[in-house]
ZADO-1210 file (C-alpha; in nm, 4 decimals, padded with zeros to 6 digits):
<atoms>
<atom x="00.1286" y="02.7561" z="02.0319" code="MET" pos="1"/>
<atom x="00.3987" y="02.9865" z="01.8566" code="ASN" pos="2"/>
<atom x="00.4942" y="02.7564" z="01.5822" code="THR" pos="3"/>
<atom x="00.2602" y="02.7152" z="01.3101" code="LYS" pos="4"/>
<atom x="00.1215" y="02.3542" z="01.2394" code="ILE" pos="5"/>
<atom x="00.2552" y="02.2627" z="00.8866" code="LYS" pos="6"/>
<atom x="-00.0159" y="02.0989" z="00.6870" code="VAL" pos="7"/>
<atom x="00.0068" y="01.9096" z="00.3487" code="LEU" pos="8"/>
<atom x="-00.2812" y="01.8213" z="00.1445" code="ILE" pos="9"/>
<atom x="-00.2815" y="01.4997" z="-00.0693" code="ILE" pos="10"/>
<atom x="-00.6143" y="01.4857" z="-00.2542" code="GLU" pos="11"/>
<atom x="-00.6799" y="01.4180" z="-00.6252" code="ASP" pos="12"/>
<atom x="-01.0132" y="01.5903" z="-00.6497" code="GLU" pos="13"/>
<atom x="-00.9652" y="01.9729" z="-00.7169" code="GLU" pos="14"/>
<atom x="-01.2928" y="02.0719" z="-00.5381" code="LEU" pos="15"/>
<atom x="-01.1862" y="01.8994" z="-00.2265" code="ALA" pos="16"/>
<atom x="-00.8455" y="02.0552" z="-00.2340" code="ARG" pos="17"/>
<atom x="-01.0096" y="02.4137" z="-00.2822" code="ILE" pos="18"/>
<atom x="-01.2549" y="02.3356" z="00.0105" code="LEU" pos="19"/>
<atom x="-00.9779" y="02.2260" z="00.2409" code="LEU" pos="20"/>
<atom x="-00.7406" y="02.5169" z="00.1491" code="ARG" pos="21"/>
<atom x="-01.0040" y="02.7878" z="00.1715" code="ASN" pos="22"/>
<atom x="-01.1166" y="02.6654" z="00.5218" code="PHE" pos="23"/>
<atom x="-00.7716" y="02.5807" z="00.6636" code="ILE" pos="24"/>
<atom x="-00.6410" y="02.9286" z="00.5693" code="GLU" pos="25"/>
<atom x="-00.8920" y="03.0904" z="00.8056" code="LYS" pos="26"/>
<atom x="-00.6537" y="02.9341" z="01.1010" code="TYR" pos="27"/>
<atom x="-00.3765" y="03.1824" z="01.1829" code="ASN" pos="28"/>
<atom x="-00.1763" y="02.9095" z="01.3309" code="ASN" pos="29"/>
<atom x="-00.1836" y="02.6620" z="01.0448" code="ILE" pos="30"/>
<atom x="00.0279" y="02.6892" z="00.7372" code="GLU" pos="31"/>
<atom x="-00.0406" y="02.4976" z="00.4173" code="ILE" pos="32"/>
<atom x="00.3059" y="02.4047" z="00.2946" code="ILE" pos="33"/>
<atom x="00.1804" y="02.2182" z="-00.0217" code="GLY" pos="34"/>
<atom x="-00.0735" y="02.0223" z="-00.2123" code="GLU" pos="35"/>
<atom x="-00.0488" y="01.7016" z="-00.4155" code="CYS" pos="36"/>
<atom x="-00.2744" y="01.5274" z="-00.6444" code="GLU" pos="37"/>
<atom x="-00.1472" y="01.1617" z="-00.6080" code="ASN" pos="38"/>
<atom x="00.0427" y="00.9290" z="-00.3707" code="GLY" pos="39"/>
<atom x="00.3719" y="00.9582" z="-00.5603" code="PHE" pos="40"/>
<atom x="00.3882" y="01.3326" z="-00.5115" code="ASP" pos="41"/>
<atom x="00.2637" y="01.2970" z="-00.1620" code="GLY" pos="42"/>
<atom x="00.5402" y="01.0554" z="-00.0483" code="ALA" pos="43"/>
<atom x="00.8034" y="01.2819" z="-00.1895" code="ILE" pos="44"/>
<atom x="00.6570" y="01.5957" z="-00.0332" code="ALA" pos="45"/>
<atom x="00.6289" y="01.4255" z="00.3121" code="ILE" pos="46"/>
<atom x="00.9923" y="01.3439" z="00.3032" code="LYS" pos="47"/>
<atom x="01.1095" y="01.6871" z="00.1819" code="GLU" pos="48"/>
<atom x="00.8684" y="01.9102" z="00.3639" code="LYS" pos="49"/>
<atom x="00.8103" y="01.7148" z="00.6842" code="LYS" pos="50"/>
<atom x="00.4689" y="01.8183" z="00.7541" code="PRO" pos="51"/>
<atom x="00.3067" y="01.7954" z="01.1005" code="ASP" pos="52"/>
<atom x="-00.0332" y="01.6953" z="00.9608" code="LEU" pos="53"/>
<atom x="-00.1585" y="01.5483" z="00.6119" code="ILE" pos="54"/>
<atom x="-00.5073" y="01.5444" z="00.4900" code="PHE" pos="55"/>
<atom x="-00.4936" y="01.2250" z="00.2954" code="LEU" pos="56"/>
<atom x="-00.7258" y="01.1041" z="00.0233" code="ASP" pos="57"/>
<atom x="-00.7493" y="00.7170" z="-00.0161" code="ILE" pos="58"/>
<atom x="-00.8717" y="00.6708" z="-00.3590" code="GLN" pos="59"/>
<atom x="-00.6211" y="00.8380" z="-00.5941" code="MET" pos="60"/>
<atom x="-00.4755" y="00.7398" z="-00.9425" code="PRO" pos="61"/>
<atom x="-00.1138" y="00.6010" z="-00.9568" code="LYS" pos="62"/>
<atom x="-00.0670" y="00.5317" z="-00.5939" code="LEU" pos="63"/>
<atom x="-00.3467" y="00.5350" z="-00.3375" code="ASN" pos="64"/>
<atom x="-00.3247" y="00.6690" z="00.0053" code="GLY" pos="65"/>
<atom x="-00.2639" y="00.3298" z="00.1729" code="PHE" pos="66"/>
<atom x="00.0110" y="00.2249" z="-00.0739" code="GLU" pos="67"/>
<atom x="00.1687" y="00.5701" z="-00.0130" code="MET" pos="68"/>
<atom x="00.1774" y="00.5094" z="00.3562" code="LEU" pos="69"/>
<atom x="00.3905" y="00.1975" z="00.3226" code="GLU" pos="70"/>
<atom x="00.6852" y="00.3992" z="00.2021" code="PHE" pos="71"/>
<atom x="00.6659" y="00.6618" z="00.4736" code="ILE" pos="72"/>
<atom x="00.9203" y="00.5787" z="00.7644" code="GLU" pos="73"/>
<atom x="00.7901" y="00.8410" z="01.0184" code="SER" pos="74"/>
<atom x="00.4307" y="00.9386" z="00.9078" code="PRO" pos="75"/>
<atom x="00.2892" y="01.2504" z="01.0423" code="PRO" pos="76"/>
<atom x="-00.0567" y="01.2987" z="01.2004" code="ALA" pos="77"/>
<atom x="-00.3223" y="01.1911" z="00.9612" code="ILE" pos="78"/>
<atom x="-00.6858" y="01.3001" z="00.8915" code="ILE" pos="79"/>
<atom x="-00.8337" y="01.0827" z="00.6081" code="PHE" pos="80"/>
<atom x="-01.0609" y="01.2345" z="00.3575" code="THR" pos="81"/>
<atom x="-01.2435" y="00.9498" z="00.2037" code="THR" pos="82"/>
<atom x="-01.5728" y="00.8237" z="00.0376" code="ALA" pos="83"/>
<atom x="-01.5113" y="00.4638" z="00.1952" code="TYR" pos="84"/>
<atom x="-01.8052" y="00.3298" z="00.3890" code="ASP" pos="85"/>
<atom x="-01.8257" y="00.2478" z="00.7735" code="ASN" pos="86"/>
<atom x="-01.6597" y="-00.0816" z="00.7239" code="PHE" pos="87"/>
<atom x="-01.3351" y="00.0843" z="00.6002" code="ALA" pos="88"/>
<atom x="-01.3586" y="00.3595" z="00.8560" code="ILE" pos="89"/>
<atom x="-01.2891" y="00.0969" z="01.1389" code="LYS" pos="90"/>
<atom x="-00.9537" y="00.0553" z="00.9717" code="ALA" pos="91"/>
<atom x="-00.8915" y="00.4231" z="00.9543" code="PHE" pos="92"/>
<atom x="-00.9625" y="00.4635" z="01.3348" code="GLU" pos="93"/>
<atom x="-00.6569" y="00.2501" z="01.3980" code="LEU" pos="94"/>
<atom x="-00.3999" y="00.4945" z="01.2589" code="GLY" pos="95"/>
<atom x="-00.5677" y="00.8427" z="01.2085" code="ALA" pos="96"/>
<atom x="-00.6568" y="01.1262" z="01.4130" code="ILE" pos="97"/>
<atom x="-00.9825" y="01.1576" z="01.2392" code="ASP" pos="98"/>
<atom x="-01.1504" y="01.0996" z="00.9205" code="TYR" pos="99"/>
<atom x="-01.3798" y="01.3235" z="00.6806" code="LEU" pos="100"/>
<atom x="-01.6362" y="01.1181" z="00.5099" code="LEU" pos="101"/>
<atom x="-01.7004" y="01.2708" z="00.1669" code="LYS" pos="102"/>
<atom x="-01.8974" y="01.4852" z="00.1159" code="PRO" pos="103"/>
<atom x="-01.8137" y="01.6599" z="00.4344" code="PHE" pos="104"/>
<atom x="-01.9413" y="01.9733" z="00.5794" code="SER" pos="105"/>
<atom x="-01.7395" y="02.2742" z="00.6907" code="GLN" pos="106"/>
<atom x="-01.8608" y="02.2029" z="01.0290" code="LYS" pos="107"/>
<atom x="-01.7243" y="01.8503" z="01.0303" code="ARG" pos="108"/>
<atom x="-01.4045" y="01.9843" z="00.8916" code="LEU" pos="109"/>
<atom x="-01.3743" y="02.2337" z="01.1713" code="LYS" pos="110"/>
<atom x="-01.4301" y="01.9523" z="01.4219" code="GLN" pos="111"/>
<atom x="-01.1415" y="01.7403" z="01.2792" code="ALA" pos="112"/>
<atom x="-00.9072" y="02.0503" z="01.2652" code="ILE" pos="113"/>
<atom x="-00.9864" y="02.1696" z="01.6292" code="ASP" pos="114"/>
<atom x="-00.9387" y="01.8110" z="01.7451" code="LYS" pos="115"/>
<atom x="-00.5986" y="01.7765" z="01.5628" code="THR" pos="116"/>
<atom x="-00.4842" y="02.1273" z="01.6806" code="MET" pos="117"/>
<atom x="-00.5619" y="02.0425" z="02.0415" code="ASN" pos="118"/>
<atom x="-00.3547" y="01.7155" z="02.0208" code="LEU" pos="119"/>
<atom x="-00.0515" y="01.8669" z="01.8487" code="ILE" pos="120"/>
<atom x="-00.0659" y="02.1793" z="02.0516" code="SER" pos="121"/>
<atom x="-00.0780" y="02.0311" z="02.3993" code="ASN" pos="122"/>
<atom x="00.1408" y="01.7259" z="02.3630" code="LYS" pos="123"/>
<atom x="00.3915" y="01.5720" z="02.1061" code="PRO" pos="124"/>
<atom x="00.2121" y="01.4620" z="01.7803" code="PRO" pos="125"/>
<atom x="00.0178" y="01.1513" z="01.8119" code="PRO" pos="126"/>
<atom x="00.1916" y="00.8069" z="01.7307" code="ASN" pos="127"/>
<atom x="-00.0137" y="00.6874" z="01.4665" code="ASN" pos="128"/>
<atom x="-00.0180" y="00.3180" z="01.4586" code="ASN" pos="129"/>
<atom x="00.0224" y="00.2891" z="01.0794" code="ILE" pos="130"/>
<atom x="00.1603" y="-00.0603" z="01.0819" code="ASN" pos="131"/>
<atom x="-00.1531" y="-00.1818" z="01.2463" code="ASN" pos="132"/>
<atom x="-00.3730" y="00.0212" z="01.0166" code="LEU" pos="133"/>
<atom x="-00.1870" y="-00.1114" z="00.7093" code="LEU" pos="134"/>
<atom x="-00.1920" y="-00.4684" z="00.8366" code="GLN" pos="135"/>
<atom x="-00.5621" y="-00.4538" z="00.8933" code="TYR" pos="136"/>
<atom x="-00.6269" y="-00.3008" z="00.5528" code="VAL" pos="137"/>
<atom x="-00.4025" y="-00.5588" z="00.3814" code="HIS" pos="138"/>
<atom x="-00.5823" y="-00.8632" z="00.5694" code="GLU" pos="139"/>
<atom x="-00.9306" y="-00.7275" z="00.4777" code="GLU" pos="140"/>
<atom x="-00.8698" y="-00.6692" z="00.1089" code="GLN" pos="141"/>
<atom x="-00.9449" y="-00.9432" z="-00.1274" code="GLU" pos="142"/>
<atom x="-00.7656" y="-01.0271" z="-00.4632" code="ILE" pos="143"/>
<atom x="-00.4722" y="-00.7799" z="-00.5298" code="ILE" pos="144"/>
<atom x="-00.4108" y="-00.6923" z="-00.8903" code="LYS" pos="145"/>
<atom x="-00.0980" y="-00.4633" z="-00.8311" code="ARG" pos="146"/>
<atom x="00.1831" y="-00.4206" z="-00.5873" code="ILE" pos="147"/>
<atom x="00.3719" y="-00.1031" z="-00.4860" code="ALA" pos="148"/>
<atom x="00.7535" y="-00.1342" z="-00.4606" code="VAL" pos="149"/>
<atom x="01.0313" y="00.1162" z="-00.3961" code="LYS" pos="150"/>
<atom x="01.3012" y="00.0963" z="-00.6618" code="ASN" pos="151"/>
<atom x="01.5865" y="00.3022" z="-00.5451" code="ARG" pos="152"/>
<atom x="01.4401" y="00.6465" z="-00.4742" code="ASN" pos="153"/>
<atom x="01.1303" y="00.5850" z="-00.6961" code="ASN" pos="154"/>
<atom x="00.8097" y="00.4089" z="-00.6305" code="ILE" pos="155"/>
<atom x="00.6796" y="00.1710" z="-00.8962" code="GLU" pos="156"/>
<atom x="00.3502" y="-00.0157" z="-00.9412" code="ILE" pos="157"/>
<atom x="00.3864" y="-00.3690" z="-01.0609" code="ILE" pos="158"/>
<atom x="00.0692" y="-00.5262" z="-01.2231" code="GLN" pos="159"/>
<atom x="00.0197" y="-00.8835" z="-01.1002" code="THR" pos="160"/>
<atom x="-00.0148" y="-00.9722" z="-01.4784" code="SER" pos="161"/>
<atom x="00.3485" y="-00.8839" z="-01.5122" code="ASN" pos="162"/>
<atom x="00.4696" y="-01.1038" z="-01.2298" code="ILE" pos="163"/>
<atom x="00.6484" y="-01.4285" z="-01.3333" code="GLU" pos="164"/>
<atom x="00.7430" y="-01.5577" z="-00.9712" code="ARG" pos="165"/>
<atom x="00.7903" y="-01.4353" z="-00.6137" code="ILE" pos="166"/>
<atom x="01.0613" y="-01.5686" z="-00.3836" code="GLU" pos="167"/>
<atom x="01.0866" y="-01.5595" z="-00.0194" code="ALA" pos="168"/>
<atom x="01.3920" y="-01.3579" z="00.1308" code="GLN" pos="169"/>
<atom x="01.3934" y="-01.3532" z="00.5073" code="ASP" pos="170"/>
<atom x="01.1333" y="-01.0840" z="00.5998" code="ASP" pos="171"/>
<atom x="01.0990" y="-00.9669" z="00.2360" code="TYR" pos="172"/>
<atom x="01.0192" y="-01.1146" z="-00.0930" code="VAL" pos="173"/>
<atom x="01.1735" y="-01.0773" z="-00.4391" code="PHE" pos="174"/>
<atom x="00.9374" y="-01.0158" z="-00.7118" code="ILE" pos="175"/>
<atom x="01.0354" y="-01.1157" z="-01.0603" code="TYR" pos="176"/>
<atom x="00.8620" y="-00.9758" z="-01.3607" code="THR" pos="177"/>
<atom x="00.8104" y="-01.0959" z="-01.7166" code="ASN" pos="178"/>
<atom x="01.0684" y="-00.8423" z="-01.8466" code="ASP" pos="179"/>
<atom x="01.3491" y="-00.9792" z="-01.6488" code="GLY" pos="180"/>
<atom x="01.3342" y="-00.7172" z="-01.3700" code="LYS" pos="181"/>
<atom x="01.3522" y="-00.7903" z="-00.9926" code="ARG" pos="182"/>
<atom x="01.2209" y="-00.5861" z="-00.7086" code="PHE" pos="183"/>
<atom x="01.2533" y="-00.6172" z="-00.3329" code="LEU" pos="184"/>
<atom x="00.9206" y="-00.5885" z="-00.1243" code="LYS" pos="185"/>
<atom x="00.8621" y="-00.5765" z="00.2467" code="ASN" pos="186"/>
<atom x="00.5942" y="-00.8462" z="00.2647" code="SER" pos="187"/>
<atom x="00.5287" y="-01.2293" z="00.3209" code="THR" pos="188"/>
<atom x="00.4622" y="-01.5259" z="00.1240" code="MET" pos="189"/>
<atom x="00.1603" y="-01.6213" z="00.3241" code="SER" pos="190"/>
<atom x="00.0083" y="-01.2771" z="00.2748" code="TYR" pos="191"/>
<atom x="00.0720" y="-01.2880" z="-00.1064" code="LEU" pos="192"/>
<atom x="-00.0393" y="-01.6511" z="-00.1362" code="GLU" pos="193"/>
<atom x="-00.3695" y="-01.5456" z="00.0331" code="LYS" pos="194"/>
<atom x="-00.4345" y="-01.2351" z="-00.1760" code="HIS" pos="195"/>
<atom x="-00.2950" y="-01.3148" z="-00.5128" code="LEU" pos="196"/>
<atom x="-00.5611" y="-01.4723" z="-00.7572" code="ASP" pos="197"/>
<atom x="-00.5520" y="-01.8550" z="-00.7083" code="SER" pos="198"/>
<atom x="-00.6428" y="-01.9101" z="-01.0602" code="THR" pos="199"/>
<atom x="-00.3243" y="-01.7232" z="-01.1739" code="GLU" pos="200"/>
<atom x="-00.0670" y="-01.7931" z="-00.9042" code="PHE" pos="201"/>
<atom x="00.0375" y="-02.1012" z="-00.7049" code="ILE" pos="202"/>
<atom x="00.2806" y="-02.1564" z="-00.4198" code="ARG" pos="203"/>
<atom x="00.4792" y="-02.4502" z="-00.5567" code="ILE" pos="204"/>
<atom x="00.7330" y="-02.4422" z="-00.2443" code="HIS" pos="205"/>
<atom x="00.7531" y="-02.2708" z="00.0842" code="ARG" pos="206"/>
<atom x="00.9903" y="-02.0193" z="-00.0947" code="SER" pos="207"/>
<atom x="00.8334" y="-01.9860" z="-00.4215" code="ASN" pos="208"/>
<atom x="00.5079" y="-01.8635" z="-00.5839" code="ILE" pos="209"/>
<atom x="00.4753" y="-01.8761" z="-00.9633" code="ILE" pos="210"/>
<atom x="00.2391" y="-01.7330" z="-01.2146" code="ARG" pos="211"/>
<atom x="00.0768" y="-02.0395" z="-01.3845" code="ILE" pos="212"/>
<atom x="00.0680" y="-01.9214" z="-01.7305" code="ASP" pos="213"/>
<atom x="00.4410" y="-01.8431" z="-01.7197" code="ARG" pos="214"/>
<atom x="00.5230" y="-02.2282" z="-01.7016" code="ILE" pos="215"/>
<atom x="00.6988" y="-02.3439" z="-02.0137" code="SER" pos="216"/>
<atom x="00.7457" y="-02.7012" z="-01.8981" code="LYS" pos="217"/>
<atom x="00.7768" y="-02.9611" z="-01.6286" code="ILE" pos="218"/>
<atom x="01.0243" y="-03.2381" z="-01.5806" code="GLU" pos="219"/>
<atom x="01.1159" y="-03.4802" z="-01.3248" code="LEU" pos="220"/>
<atom x="01.4191" y="-03.3670" z="-01.1138" code="TYR" pos="221"/>
<atom x="01.4498" y="-03.6655" z="-00.8815" code="GLU" pos="222"/>
<atom x="01.2239" y="-03.8948" z="-00.6994" code="LYS" pos="223"/>
<atom x="00.9182" y="-03.6984" z="-00.5847" code="ASP" pos="224"/>
<atom x="01.0568" y="-03.3753" z="-00.7057" code="THR" pos="225"/>
<atom x="00.9429" y="-03.1917" z="-01.0168" code="GLN" pos="226"/>
<atom x="01.1524" y="-02.9055" z="-01.1903" code="LEU" pos="227"/>
<atom x="00.9202" y="-02.6217" z="-01.3168" code="ILE" pos="228"/>
<atom x="01.0634" y="-02.4309" z="-01.6203" code="PHE" pos="229"/>
<atom x="00.9431" y="-02.0778" z="-01.6570" code="LEU" pos="230"/>
<atom x="00.9322" y="-01.8667" z="-01.9815" code="LYS" pos="231"/>
<atom x="01.1841" y="-01.6299" z="-01.8270" code="GLY" pos="232"/>
<atom x="01.4386" y="-01.8867" z="-01.7978" code="GLY" pos="233"/>
<atom x="01.4151" y="-01.9703" z="-01.4236" code="ASP" pos="234"/>
<atom x="01.3959" y="-02.3317" z="-01.2964" code="LYS" pos="235"/>
<atom x="01.2218" y="-02.3877" z="-00.9760" code="ILE" pos="236"/>
<atom x="01.1775" y="-02.6950" z="-00.7747" code="LYS" pos="237"/>
<atom x="00.8327" y="-02.7947" z="-00.6635" code="ALA" pos="238"/>
<atom x="00.7632" y="-02.9681" z="-00.3385" code="SER" pos="239"/>
<atom x="00.5481" y="-03.2867" z="-00.3288" code="ARG" pos="240"/>
<atom x="00.2512" y="-03.0903" z="-00.2011" code="ASN" pos="241"/>
<atom x="00.3195" y="-02.8013" z="-00.4440" code="GLY" pos="242"/>
<atom x="00.3320" y="-03.0111" z="-00.7408" code="TYR" pos="243"/>
<atom x="00.0242" y="-03.1864" z="-00.6434" code="LYS" pos="244"/>
<atom x="-00.1644" y="-02.8720" z="-00.6123" code="ALA" pos="245"/>
<atom x="-00.0377" y="-02.7443" z="-00.9365" code="LEU" pos="246"/>
<atom x="-00.1299" y="-03.0765" z="-01.1056" code="LYS" pos="247"/>
<atom x="-00.4885" y="-03.0570" z="-00.9785" code="ALA" pos="248"/>
<atom x="-00.5048" y="-02.7171" z="-01.1710" code="ILE" pos="249"/>
<atom x="-00.3424" y="-02.8081" z="-01.4822" code="LEU" pos="250"/>
<atom x="-00.5228" y="-03.1382" z="-01.5410" code="TYR" pos="251"/>
<atom x="-00.8677" y="-03.0587" z="-01.3928" code="LYS" pos="252"/>
</atoms>
């Protein structure tokens, strides 16, 4: 292959980056085009540098590997570098060329690189099924404590403790925060209802999830319909079943 394979390393551990860099540089047909210490920088670098392959750590500060992948429209080939156990590796296999389980040896690293070079060199880059991977990971995780959203050209992390309510919007949701901001997120109400802490959030209507401690008062709106007032000023109608569930929590 005449053109060099462009590689981007996204890894927060310096020793891991050094190990990867030192070994990858032994390949004449691979070019390291950058290194990133977190998912924020990784997402920007992928967009700007357009690598053929990324070495991607999962557990990183600010934005982890999975959160980063949500914002990549056409992801390159991926080799995960991770300390996750075999259960999580099942998910990685859905969307990666290979994975390196930390601490990995140079022999194992060579196997992953050789496998990747063979795939990229002999046919078009593999079509990583990232959507299936992310769906699997999302469904398997338990309670979420933060949500990553895109705000114009920036990526922001919203702590669930700062969410007042969530509103359905076609295939997206609007997330309203305690400080009066609103963010659009590609997600579903059913997913959020399942994975938000049920002691903190409740779905009071098919189109609204609210944070319980942000309720300021409740008033009768019309027969069998209650109006929920939130501290931020919003007024949300509760369905009969939604109010029944809320009342069970408030008055238990």
